[in-house]
BALOLUM-651745 format. One record per residue: residue in one letter; y, z, x of N, C-alpha, C in turn. Coordinates in steps of 0.001 Angstrom, whole numbers, plus 500000, padded with zeros to 6 digits. Example, Ala and Ser with C-alpha at 12.3 -4.5 7.8 and 13.67 -1.06 7.14 Angstrom:
2
A494310507800513190495500507800512300496700507800513200/S497750507080512850498940507140513670500030507870512900/
This chain:
441
X487894891012512364487740889900513297486977888751512651/X486008889118511747485248888064511059486153887226510189/X487143887883509551488077887131508703488923886183509530/X489311886621510729490099885748511611489275884549512042/X487983884793512393487105883694512797486941882695511665/X486786883222510434486643882342509263487892881496509067/X489051882116509234490301881381509046490448880290510099/X490121880626511365490223879636512439489276878468512179/X488068878768511646487128877700511322487674876806510225/X488245877423509192488819876644508096489965875766508581/X490773876315509487491896875543510007491418874337510801/X490228874456511383489692873329512143489109872263511224/X488587872703510063487911871776509156488842871192508102/X489766872015507582490603871596506462491497870393506746/X492055870248507976492938869091508187492272867764507885/X490989867613508269490306866350507994490122866148506497/X489743867221505800489594867126504346490930866850503685/X491976867496504181493297867318503595493785865890503782/X493536865341504957493981863968505208493270862997504280/X491992863270504008491249862392503104491798862483501695/X492151863699501267492673863871499919494076863333499772/X494838863290500865496214862803500817496289861300501017/X495207860596500723495174859155500908495965858479499799/X495749857170499707496541856394498754496149856687497306/X495015857318497072494582857605495706495590858518495021/X495928858186493780496898858971493042496258860188492404/X497088860980491741496594862152491037495814861727489798/X494754862468489442493987862135488231494862862227486982/X494493861471485965495208861505484685494166861467483564/X494012862553482817494802863792482870494437864653484080/X495352865541484436495198866371485624494811867791485210/X493716868296485763493302869677485485493858870595486570/X493836871894486302494315872859487286493450872809488542/X492138872683488375491250872617489529491560871402490392/X491829870268489762492167869063490518493508869209491230/X494458869865490575495765870079491197495624870944492444/X494841872019492343494661872907493493493898872203494615/X492960871328494249492209870594495265493081869545495963/X494213869191495360495100868177495936496085868751496939/X496091870078497100497004870703498068496598870309499482/X497551869872500275497275869501501662498275870191502580/X497914870282503850498788870926504830499937870013505252/X500025868829504652501164867963504944502430868437504253/X502296869335503275503490869855502612504344870596503639/X505659870416503604506522871039504637506326872536504780/X506125873264503683505957874717503772504728875087504587/X503630874347504393502408874625505142502468874037506544/X503101872877506676503202872256507997504022873123508953/X505072873781508428505867874675509279505028875859509757/X504187876380508874503316877478509276502306877021510328/X501815875791510195500861875262511176501526875108512545/X502818874818512558503532874709513831503521876026514596/X503554877150513887503499878450514556502170878620515289/X501089878121514700499788878161515380499823877278516618/X500364876076516470500433875151517601501284875726518734/X502359876407518372503223876997519400502480878080520169/X501737878918519473500970879963520152499860879362521007/X499270878286520537498255877600521353498873877048522620/X500103876566522535500801876087523729501072877234524698/X501421878411524157501627879586525018500336879961525742/X499203879826525062497925880117525706497633879109526814/X497921877842526562497728876821527598498599877122528824/X499824877591528574500706877936529698500133879104530503/X499620880128529814499032881277530508497833880840531345/X497015879944530801495866879446531565496310878618532761/X497420877889532613497895877047533715498354877860534917/X498725879133534693499171879969535809498046880252536794/X496797880128536357495652880386537231495053879106537799/X495638877969537497495062876681537886495482876276539299/X494759875282539831495118874690541123496443873958541002/X497152873902542116498382873126542186498296872191543383/X498666870961543148498662869955544204500089869457544374/X500594869547545593501973869152545873501975868109546977/X502623866988546725502803865945547737504225866022548266/X504362865993549601505674866061550228505848864870551166/X507002864309551149507309863189552056508714863389552597/X508869863134553912510174863283554526510426862100555445/X511529861449555231511964860367556127513284860813556742/X513280861018558068514467861586558702514704860929560063/X515945860678560363516373860135561658517216861187562369/X516942861455563621517655862484564370518214861912565667/X519275862496566123519860862130567432519498863220568429/X518846862863569518518301863831570450519180863988571680/X519023865152572342519689865374573616518916864677574724/X519585864373575768518931863691576893517868864558577536/X517991865904577395517037866801578058515717866913577317/X515641866413576053514408866525575296513356865560575813/X512133866015575843511044865188576382510600864126575385/X510882864366574079510454863393573074511432862227573025/X510902861077572877511735859885572774511737859390571349/X512710858614571015512807858076569666513576859003568742/X513982858432567637514790859193566678514045859490565371/X512829859015565224512072859235563988511541860661563933/X511674861264562758511129862617562545510578862692561116/X509584861845560843509030861724559491507855862676559294/X507599862986558004506502863901557683505936863563556308/X504605863606556210503903863383554937502829864464554822/X502848865206553708501910866321553559501373866397552144/X500136866891552034499494867144550739498990868594550752/X499469869379549769499150870808549734498371871146548473/X497269871852548643496464872346547526496529873869547547/X497023874469546422497139875920546362496486876440545095/X496059877700545152495382878319544011495756879796543971/X496368880257542835496645881689542704495323882462542658/X495209883473543479494009884302543513494207885619542766/X495427886104542749495730887356542051497219887374541738/X497577887667540489498993887670540101499404888982539442/X498679890041539747499027891340539176498660891487537717/X497844890590537204497431890650535802498372889926534853/X499354889191535382500332888516534517499675887470533633/X498891886565534233498300885471533453497327886007532408/X496558887047532774495601887615531819496328888259530640/X497416888965530930498176889614529857498827888581528951/X499377887526529545499998886470528735498960885748527888/X497767885529528456496704884866527693496252885743526528/X496114887049526775495719887962525703496766887979524597/X498051888002524978499123887995523979499105886701523171/X498897885577523846498885884286523152497712884191522180/X496537884699522591495374884671521701495617885523520461/X496235886670520644496567887525519496497599886850518595/X498544886157519196499569885460518400498978884276517652/X497947883634518218497252882563517496496570883140516255/X495906884290516432495261884935515294496294885352514251/X497446885875514720498497886289513783499034885088513012/X499267883975513715499780882776513047498759882204512069/X497463882300512404496415881817511507496355882659510239/X496491883973510404496526884859509241497753884582508378/X498882884339509020500098884039508267499970882708507545/X499286881753508168499048880464507505498181880661506263/X497137881504506395496279881779505238497079882417504112/X497985883339504471498842883962503460499752882931502810/X500337882058503631501240881027503094500479880062502190/X499250879745502537498475878824501707498136879462500362/X497804880753500381497570881450499112498822881423498239/X499969881656498854501220881627498094501502880227497549/X501103879211498308501321877839497825500381877532496663/X499169878049496731498240877889495599498834878530494349/X499392879735494511500016880420493371501206879616492860/X501979879030493767503118878197493355502653877011492523/X501588876344492961501066875197492202500572875655490834/X499892876798490788499463877343489499500670877585488598/X501692878215489147502890878515488358503539877242487826/X503685876237488678504317874985488249503449874242487245/X502126874304487425501210873693486461501394874338485088/X501463875665485080501675876386483816503036876042483209/X504047875900484066505386875595483561505428874240482868/X504666873271483376504611871959482712503994872108481323/X502897872851481228502244873036479928503171873766478966/X503831874816479456504751875558478589505922874678478156/X506401873845479087507504872942478731507065871948477672/X505825871462477760505313870539476739505175871242475394/X504694872490475424504584873243474174505961873494473558/X506931873803474412508287874018473912508857872731473332/X508580871620474001509046870326473486508423870027472128/X507119870327472012506454870110470725507046870979469627/X507335872239469975507933873139468992509322872657468590/X510107872223469568511456871743469265511420870429468483/X510398869604468746510252868368467972509931868687466510/X509067869680466296508768870114464934510041870605464247/X510826871418464968512048871975464383513054870869464063/X513167869876464959514104868795464711513655867957463511/X512346867737463429511827866951462305512120867648460977/X511897868958460941512189869717459723513682869640459400/X514516869791460430515964869740460215516399868360459736/X515748867311460258516116865949459830515748865711458367/X514537866151457986514099865961456600515053866681455651/X515445867890456007516350868646455149517734867995455105/X518177867471456233519478866797456250519422865529455390/X518304864800455475518169863574454697518171863881453198/X517466864937452806517473865336451399518859865814450979/X519546866494451900520898866965451575521836865789451357/X521662864723452093522504863536451906522271862936450518/X520985862891450118520685862366448782521348863233447711/X521268864529447860521881865425446888523409865307446920/X523952865044448101525402864892448231525874863643447508/X525090862570447609525449861332446932525406861498445415/X524533862386444960524434862641443523525435863679443045/X526211864185443980527218865179443628526668866572443456/X525433866803443943524807868113443801525062869027444989/X525717868473446029525931869265447245527334868990447761/X528017870038448170529395869886448651529430869310450065/X530614868873450472530782868329451824530475869374452887/X530940870590452682530748871620453703529273871992453850/X528547871986452722527110872293452810526355871172453526/X526771869921453270526147868791453957526395868875455459/X527634869220455833527947869344457265527131870452457918/X526823871474457165525993872550457728524592872020458049/X524019871239457163522703870653457426522748869716458630/X523817868900458699523950867978459835524127868750461146/X524869869858461095525070870663462285523751871269462765/X522953871753461828521642872326462187520759871257462825/X520801870042462259519996868950462816520456868598464225/X521767868493464438522278868130465757521945869197466797/X521999870469466397521608871542467313520130871417467701/X519293871139466699517859870986466959517599869772467847/X518343868708467635518204867493468453518606867762469900/X519730868475470055520178868795471412519157869682472125/X518575870626471408517581871513472012516336870729472412/X515954869741471617514801868908471965515072868131473248/X516253867539473364516585866781474573516559867685475802/X517061868917475638517037869871476758515596870204477148/X514736870380476155513327870692476431512644869530477140/X512958868306476717512383867143477382512837867064478839/X514087867428479090514581867449480463513862868485481303/X513631869659480736512891870710481445511469870244481742/X510859869550480794509506869048480989509446868041482133/X510412867132482196510429866144483284510677866824484631/X511585867801484652511859868514485905510638869301486366/X509925869901485416508722870659485764507657869748486362/X507531868543485832506552867594486384506929867182487809/X508211866978488034508650866618489389508393867775490350/X508673869002489932508442870169490786506965870281491150/X506083870038490189504647870081490466504251868994491448/X504764867780491245504447866678492161504937866981493577/X506110867590493698506641867925495021505802869016495675/X505342869992494899504497871046495458503169870492495958/X502719869394495357501498868724495800501786867665496857/X503044867578497289503474866584498287503211865164497797/X503390864961496480503240863633495864504494863334495037/X505647863153495673506900862997494915506916861808493973/X506134860778494261506137859592493407505010859569492399/X504292860684492241503125860705491358503222861872490377/X504213861839489520504384862905488552503308862804487478/X502565863881487234501457863830486264501972863626484842/X501322862717484120501726862456482736501088863446481767/X499789863697481950499069864599481042498366865680481848/X498382866874481320497721868005481955496664868582481017/X495569869023481607494506869646480831494764871150480775/X494921871724479589495127873183479504493970873921480168/X494269874846481077493197875514481824492470876556480986/X491186876729481290490411877806480688490393878957481683/X491170879965481426491347881081482359490396882217482004/X489493882530482930488532883608482706489140884922483197/X489914885536482319490610886769482697489788887994482335/X489203888000481175488382889130480754489219890342480363/X488526891336479846489205892548479378488924893767480251/X488173893570481350487844894707482216489102895248482893/X489089896537483192490242897159483842490243896866485325/X491446896918485898491583896756487339491042897975488063/X490761897788489358490430898922490204491598899911490194/X491334901202490368492435902173490435493407901826491553/X494632902285491401495695901954492361495315902311493790/X494801903501494017494460903929495374493344903066495961/X492371902703495132491293901824495607491841900443495953/X492769899951495129493404898669495427494157898735496751/X494908899819496955495696899946498175494799900010499406/X493710900729499307492787900817500445492244899442500809/X491902898657499783491378897316500018492449896392500588/X493645896490500041494725895600500455495197895924501871/X495314897187502215495748897556503563494738897114504611/X493481896960504218492450896538505168492289895031505237/X492747894305504196492435892871504126493639891969503957/X494822892515503740495982891664503487496292890793504699/X496395889499504499496624888564505601497933888835506329/X499007889019505571500320889212506194500360890505507003/X499747891577506479499726892846507206498864892736508456/X497720892099508348496872891908509526497579891060510573/X498404890124510115499198889326511052500189890209511799/X500831891137511089501764892073511732501043892931512776/X499823893361512466499047894180513397498726893385514658/X498356892118514501498077891272515663499329891066516507/X500466890906515850501722890731516593502083892006517354/X501769893160516791502009894422517493501134894495518741/X499870894124518627498978894124519785499443893118520838/X499940891986520388500452890973521324501679891486522064/X502553892185521355503747892737521993503362893758523068/X502332894551522807501868895500523820501314894780525044/X500631893666524806500105892890525939501232892322526788/X502347892007526174503462891442526933504162892506527788/X503990893783527455504493894835528355503753894770529689/X502434894604529614501636894480530841502059893263531646/X502384892170530949502841890970531661504164891219532359/X505063891962531707506355892274532329506184893181533543/X505273894142533479505051895054534604504437894355535803/X503728893267535567503058892571536672504048891981537662/X505306891844537274506293891251538176506528892106539412/X506244893410539336506446894300540484505188894456541324/X504114893784540940502847893905541670502686892758542660/X501843892949543689501648891873544667500919890683544063/X501135889536544644500421888329544241499793887699545467/X498626887100545269497869886500546371497532885065545995/X497711884154546938497371882751546692496754882145547945/X495855881200547749495242880467548854495841879075548952/X495861878533550180496532877241550383495821876435551458/X495694875155551212495180874185552192496188873048552254/X496588872695553500497579871628553652497125870646554734/X497251869373554409496970868289555372498249867499555527/X498702867343556800499991866693557045499886865691558189/X500778864723558159500924863734559232502383863712559652/X502630863552560978503988863573561516504218862316562351/X505453861889562392505796860715563214505879861073564692/X506026862356564985506022862814566382505383864199566421/X504762864489567509504068865761567661504948866783568352/X504929868004567772505610869135568385504670870341568287/X505134871437568798504308872646568715504179873149567279/X505066872691566414505028873099565006504346872082564109/X503874870998564692503250869923563906501786870243563670/X501503871014562616500125871388562275499573870414561245/X498617869610561666498066868615560739497176869246559658/X496524870329559948495673871003558968496011872486558991/X496235873025557767496576874434557672495823875049556494/X495125876139556749494375876868555727494756878333555837/X495108878938554700495522880327554785495622881004553435/X495886882281553489496089883117552304497456883762552423/X498226883705551339499564884284551353499648885436550363/X500309886495550776500508887666549936502007887902549773/X502423888058548512503827888371548223503892889688547453/X504775890577547916504911891877547250506392892163547049/X506878891985545818508306892225545576508662893688545854/X509699893905546626510157895262546938511378895652546100/X512235894697545834513431894997545039513919893703544399/X514143893739543088514596892532542375515862892783541573/X516602893828541953517854894106541269517690894699539881/X516508895168539535516280895764538213515799894783537161/X515507893538537558515085892527536584513767892914535914/X512834893462536695511544893863536122511710894994535115/X512533895976535456512765897093534526513374896610533221/X514286895658533313514906895104532095513870894373531256/X513005893590531939511960892859531213511015893825530507/X510680894943531165509794895940530554510475896572529342/X511765896895529462512489897484528340512515896534527142/X512738895263527410512738894281526323511373894215525651/X510313894230526468508966894183525902508678895434525076/X509142896587525551508940897825524796509706897809523475/X510918897252523489511670897133522245510975896189521266/X510338895135521796509582894226520931508404894956520284/X507776895864521032506682896663520475507200897562519358/X508334898213519616508922899086518596509249898300517329/X509830897114517492510164896286516332508911895864515580/X507860895479516323506615895067515674505992896225514902/X506082897433515453505548898601514753506338898884513479/X507659898739513558508491898944512369508228897870511316/X508017896632511775507683895547510843506381895847510109/X505423896402510850504142896743510222504332897830509164/X505089898877509499505334899949508530506081899435507304/X507084898576507547507851898010506426506951897168505533/X506026896430506139505097895612505362504186896490504515/X503694897586505084502841898497504320503591899065503120/X504837899487503347505629900026502237505872898969501170/X506165897750501616506407896662500673505149896358499865/X504007896409500515502750896157499805502487897226498750/X502755898473499094502552899549498118503410899325496871/X504646898904497093505539898660495959505088897443495164/X504712896372495862504258895165495173503034895443494312/X502082896198494863500856896485494112501176897324492884/X502035898315493047502416899133491888503074898279490811/X504008897420491216504702896583490239503745895605489563/X502822895038490335501878894091489759500916894774488791/X500415895933489159499487896625488260500176897033486954/X501422897466487057502157897823485835502456896577484993/X502775895476485686503046894232484952501786893741484250/X500643893825484947499386893391484348499056894243483121/X499284895528483228499057896420482085499934896022480896/X501202895743481180502123895342480118501744893982479545/X501343893047480415500997891707479950499723891715479107/X498793892591479447497592892697478610497976893117477190/X498884894101477103499364894515475783500120893375475107/X500907892628475888501630891487475339500687890405474836/X499573890196475537498586889207475094497960889622473769/X497679890907473651497127891396472373498132891180471243/X499418891464471541500452891266470521500596889794470168/X500539888919471174500659887482470918499468886979470108/X498288887530470392497092887125469651497193887545468183/X497680888771467965497844889250466589498887888415465846/X499964888060466553501006887245465927500470885853465612/X499649885305466518499079883979466277498169884001465050/X497364885056464915496502885169463729497349885238462448/X498441886000462527499337886106461367499939884749461014/X500394884014462018501019882717461747500005881723461178/X498744881784461637497711880895461103497494881167459610/X497379882444459266497190882783457845498424882426457024/X499602882638457641500836882292456937500919880790456707/X500463880002457682500465878546457515499520878137456402/X498331878747456381497380878420455309497983878730453940/X498647879871453838499266880220452559500404879269452211/X501222878928453216502333877999452965501811876633452555/X500696876203453159500130874896452819499612874914451384/X498972876017451012498453876112449639499592876133448627/X500649876902448907501790876963447998502520875627447957/X502542874937449099503195873623449126502459872646448226/X501105872695448318500323871779447480500506872095446007/X500796873354445690501039873725444289502510873570443939/X503320873057444903504745872818444719505483874090444322/X505003875228444863505680876488444588506748876743445637/X506428876483446904507385876731447987507463875505448879/X508535875406449638508751874234450507508997874655451946/X508388875760452379508618876219453752507461875850454673/X506696874806454301505575874394455147506064873982456537/X507185873273456578507726872843457872508063874023458763/X508680875046458165509015876240458946507755876915459466/X506712876955458655505457877576459069504838876827460240/X504920875508460238504377874716461338505187874944462621/X506503875087462482507340875389463653506951876734464238/X506717877721463369506341879048463848504974879027464524/X504079878168464035502778878033464694502971877518466119/X503826876525466297504103875980467636504686877057468541/X505606877837467980506203878906468788505165879966469134/X504271880233468208503215881204468464502296880725469588/X501963879441469581501126878883470641501829878986471999/X503129878729472010503906878843473245503902880287473744/X504088881214472834504118882636473223502772883083473778/X501689882691473128500350883080473590500052882495474967/X500403881215475146500161880577476439501004881224477534/X502235881549477219503113882179478208502558883528478664/X502105884336477719501520885632478069500271885453478923/X499429884506478533498177884274479259498455883765480678/X499433882869480830499746882323482149500380883380483052/X501267884185482501501894885236483309500856886246483789/X499898886561482925498841887474483317497978886859484422/X497665885578484291496862884894485313497596884870486654/X498888884612486625499666884571487867499736885949488517/X499894886984487726499943888340488274498615888710488929/X497510888361488285496194888619488875495995887802490143/X496471886559490140496361885717491332497165886302492487/X498357886801492189499181887422493229498511888666493796/X497874889434492934497164890623493397495974890224494265/X495276889157493881494176888644494699494664888233496082/X495800887560496116496341887108497403496664888299498298/X497189889358497721497493890554498511496225891193499060/X495127891088498322493876891729498721492978890815499543/X493430889592499846492609888676500613491448888099499837/X491509888161498504490463887609497642490807886164497276/X489792885378496859490089884024496369491112884077495237/X492168883323495371493297883445494454492909883162493012/X492055882182492800491747881759491433490624882556490789/X490032883504491514489015884369490913489739885513490217/X490094885302488962490965886238488258490277887552487903/X488978887660488157488268888911487896487812889585489191/X488380889151490309487915889649491613488164891137491791/X489222891662491194489596893059491408489359893917490174/X488449893455489307488120894226488117487056895278488440/X486999896314487617485983897356487806484580896811487586/X484434895963486577483139895348486286483315893846486333/X482814893237487386482996891805487596481704891061487259/X481761890072486337480552889323485984479995888592487189/X478669888385487185478025887726488320478447886281488468/X478844885643487352479240884233487373480733884051487355/X481497885071487843482948884948487830483374883815488719/X484434883119488302484885881942489037485554882319490340/X485644881351491253486330881528492537487018880267492936/X487547880282494137488247879090494612487236878039494984/
């Protein structure tokens, strides 16, 4: 319940902060990951749709409260009648003006049950919004990483194209001197054109990645030009054991807790459906004026009315059956969510284990490429070998590989945090030994 209260408080405070951040000010240049995440606002369609679910449930609560409110009804009647000669009243006017004030005193528990269901649905929608916001944070992280990887790929392809161009240019010189055949020259030109085409494709991916990031930040006209490579505090500590993770996630997962609230709300709606067969009591005060007085012309009327449905053709039973089926569906949704979470956690933990090994492999490969570059540079200066360009291309590819492994690991940890209700960007939140100064959102 404390987590729900915290979420409701954040939902009340964040819109004002979000509106301030979504002002005319553009995105920083260069843009850091922290700044990108701080630029997320609920104006994005994905988050705005989730907020509508909260608003809809709040409207349902207002409706439930309105069932217990006073009702004021004004009635006016203008009528002309033709009378028999034997009637003592003269004239043809038979007008009436009345004002009625009524108040439901008891409705069989319908309004209370509907209000309880609506309050639970508000909590469920708030939890679902928190889950959606975590997923949007992960999306922004992913797109931010994709821009950096696209830039690294572009740099690597630019290196490769430059090397291919230099070799093609030298091949042309040798061809003019008769030292190289036509077919060999065409091979060099073909390699260069392939490298050029790959560079153009990489540049296109980079531009598309920037647009995707801007759209995720709801800033379609503000595509970031430069990004600051993030410093990710991942650490080498092991994750909590699988069973410990599952226990934590089943108790704190936003989406699962939302399903539980919806199940409780569905049960409350059974009580609302059953109330249709119970008596209802209402009080009424009416003040009226008539154009002519009769024995039925009561200017002031005060009373209590009781209604007790005896038979409604089975409508109440049908409503109860529908409510019970909704409970069954909500219970099945909860079980399906639990099973899905178990599978997601298993897949994420295995992926994290594999990515850690991949990071070690990428680090070892990067060290090898650095030493290979140093050796190639030394041999180049001694004019022994001419593969310095190739070594520089491999260094670029090594940097891309290392960054890709590191980003995938960060995203997997962030996804696991989101499942456990932890701050998404605290990449050491679920480690066995967490430093006291570990980062958070």
